[in-house]
VMD Tcl script that draws the C-alpha trace (Angstrom):
set ca {
  {84.16 110.29 104.11}
  {84.79 106.59 104.59}
  {88.08 105.72 106.25}
  {89.61 102.27 106.04}
  {91.83 100.95 108.83}
  {94.00 99.22 106.21}
  {95.99 102.04 104.63}
  {96.21 100.26 101.28}
  {92.43 99.75 100.93}
  {90.88 103.18 100.60}
  {87.10 102.83 100.20}
  {87.56 99.04 100.36}
  {89.62 98.83 97.15}
  {92.86 96.85 97.50}
  {95.65 98.91 95.90}
  {98.48 96.73 97.23}
  {97.58 93.12 96.33}
  {101.24 92.00 96.39}
  {101.83 93.53 99.85}
  {105.03 95.24 98.66}
  {104.30 98.62 100.32}
  {104.61 99.36 104.03}
  {103.47 102.56 105.71}
  {104.55 102.98 109.35}
  {103.82 106.03 111.51}
  {106.79 106.91 113.72}
  {106.41 108.11 117.35}
  {107.36 111.67 116.32}
  {104.51 111.71 113.78}
  {106.72 111.19 110.73}
  {106.01 108.35 108.32}
  {108.41 105.61 107.20}
  {107.51 104.10 103.85}
  {109.14 101.12 102.13}
  {108.55 99.46 98.79}
  {109.82 95.91 98.34}
  {111.96 96.41 101.46}
  {113.67 99.62 100.28}
  {113.01 103.03 101.85}
  {111.24 105.50 99.57}
  {110.07 109.10 99.99}
  {106.50 109.68 101.14}
  {105.72 111.65 97.96}
  {106.85 108.65 95.88}
  {104.47 106.50 97.94}
  {101.62 108.93 97.18}
  {102.51 108.81 93.45}
  {102.50 104.99 93.47}
  {99.12 104.87 95.21}
  {97.69 107.47 92.80}
  {98.92 105.50 89.78}
  {97.43 102.28 91.18}
  {94.08 103.97 91.90}
  {94.00 105.33 88.34}
  {94.78 101.89 86.87}
  {92.10 100.29 89.06}
  {89.61 102.97 87.98}
  {90.39 102.14 84.34}
  {89.49 98.50 85.00}
  {93.09 97.25 84.98}
  {95.14 95.50 87.65}
  {96.46 98.09 90.13}
  {100.00 96.67 89.86}
  {101.79 96.63 86.52}
  {103.36 93.41 85.40}
  {107.15 93.60 85.58}
  {107.46 91.30 82.60}
  {108.78 92.94 79.45}
  {107.50 92.52 75.93}
  {108.71 89.66 73.76}
  {110.03 90.74 70.39}
  {110.07 87.30 68.78}
  {112.66 85.08 67.19}
  {114.61 85.61 64.02}
  {116.70 88.31 62.40}
  {114.06 91.00 62.46}
  {113.73 94.00 60.16}
  {115.36 96.78 62.19}
  {118.85 97.80 61.15}
  {121.43 98.29 63.86}
  {123.65 101.38 63.85}
  {126.70 99.23 63.16}
  {125.06 97.56 60.12}
  {125.07 99.19 56.71}
}
mol new
graphics top color blue
foreach p $ca { graphics top sphere $p radius 0.5 }
foreach p [lrange $ca 0 end-1] q [lrange $ca 1 end] { graphics top cylinder $p $q radius 0.2 }
display resetview
């Protein structure tokens, strides 16, 4: 099995292009993980890496865009609950 020294590049594939994940091994053997500067659980880190690997395997960017969808201008055709 190939092992990469960079924890975010398993098998040479960059799964953290924005460098927003940190993975630090503590002296007691525990792991401290942060995402965008905030502490997260190790299992959440594993989930994020799995999702990124799946996206990369599907030929997409490993990191989702945080930009929402644009609905357009104008009145639209959906009726609001307060409209009759």
